[in-house]
C-alpha positions as CSV (number, residue, x, y, z in Angstrom):
1,X,-26.8,-20.2,13.6
2,X,-23.8,-20.2,11.2
3,X,-22.7,-16.8,9.9
4,X,-19.9,-16.3,7.3
5,X,-17.6,-13.4,8.3
6,X,-15.2,-11.7,6.0
7,X,-12.5,-9.2,6.7
8,X,-11.6,-6.8,3.9
9,X,-8.8,-4.3,4.2
10,X,-8.3,-5.0,7.9
11,X,-5.1,-7.0,8.0
12,X,-4.9,-7.1,11.8
13,X,-8.4,-8.6,11.9
14,X,-7.6,-11.0,9.1
15,X,-4.6,-12.2,11.1
16,X,-6.7,-13.4,14.0
17,X,-10.0,-14.2,12.2
18,X,-8.9,-15.1,8.8
19,X,-10.1,-13.4,5.6
20,X,-13.2,-15.6,5.5
21,X,-14.5,-17.8,8.4
22,X,-17.7,-19.3,9.6
23,X,-18.9,-18.5,13.1
24,X,-21.5,-20.2,15.2
25,X,-23.3,-17.1,16.4
26,X,-24.6,-17.5,19.9
27,X,-27.0,-14.5,19.6
28,X,-29.2,-13.2,16.9
29,X,-28.1,-9.6,16.0
30,X,-25.2,-7.9,14.3
31,X,-24.3,-6.4,17.7
32,X,-24.2,-9.9,19.2
33,X,-21.8,-11.0,16.4
34,X,-19.4,-8.0,17.1
35,X,-19.5,-8.9,20.8
36,X,-18.8,-12.5,20.1
37,X,-15.9,-11.8,17.7
38,X,-14.3,-9.4,20.2
39,X,-14.6,-12.0,23.0
40,X,-13.6,-15.0,20.9
41,X,-10.7,-13.5,19.1
42,X,-9.3,-11.3,21.9
43,X,-7.7,-7.9,22.2
44,X,-6.5,-7.9,18.6
45,X,-10.1,-8.1,17.2
46,X,-11.3,-5.6,19.8
47,X,-8.6,-3.1,18.9
48,X,-9.5,-3.2,15.2
49,X,-13.3,-3.2,15.6
50,X,-14.1,-1.0,18.6
51,X,-13.3,2.5,19.6
52,X,-12.4,3.6,23.1
53,X,-16.1,3.7,24.1
54,X,-16.5,0.0,23.1
55,X,-18.6,0.9,20.1
56,X,-17.9,-0.1,16.5
57,X,-15.2,2.2,15.2
58,X,-16.5,4.7,12.6
59,X,-13.7,3.7,10.2
60,X,-15.1,0.1,10.1
61,X,-17.9,-0.4,7.6
62,X,-20.2,-3.4,7.7
63,X,-22.2,-5.0,4.9
64,X,-24.6,-7.9,5.3
65,X,-24.9,-10.0,2.2
66,X,-24.9,-7.6,-0.7
67,X,-27.5,-5.2,0.7
68,X,-25.2,-2.2,1.2
69,X,-23.5,-0.7,4.2
70,X,-25.3,-0.8,7.6
71,X,-25.6,2.4,9.5
72,X,-23.7,2.4,12.8
73,X,-26.9,3.4,14.5
74,X,-28.8,0.4,13.1
75,X,-26.0,-2.1,13.5
76,X,-26.5,-3.3,17.1
77,X,-30.2,-4.4,16.6
78,X,-30.0,-5.7,13.1
79,X,-31.1,-9.3,13.1
80,X,-29.1,-12.0,11.2
81,X,-30.3,-15.3,9.8
82,X,-28.5,-18.6,9.3
83,X,-26.2,-18.4,6.3
84,X,-25.8,-14.5,6.2
85,X,-22.5,-13.2,5.0
86,X,-21.2,-10.3,7.1
87,X,-18.2,-8.2,5.8
88,X,-16.1,-6.0,7.9
89,X,-14.1,-3.6,5.9
90,X,-12.4,-0.3,5.9
91,X,-12.8,2.2,3.1
92,X,-9.9,4.3,2.2
93,X,-9.8,7.5,0.2
94,X,-7.2,9.9,-0.7
95,X,-5.7,11.8,-3.5
């Protein structure tokens, strides 16, 4: 199935993936998508998306379509469908 993937505020990921790209997802879940991106786009994507334990880094937020942010606990098993738009982003705050 085809999934649209966007990278927002993650310049290292955008450099290897592009700001917006279409991926032919081999699996069905958001966890499958993260695994495929880190395999397909190599160590640069892995370094941005994953922490030392191989789980999605807590600084990376994920949104599917316009439904709000996905909890890191719910992310691995969330099922995607053809045409979904997945955004990987980092939210910064400061003062």
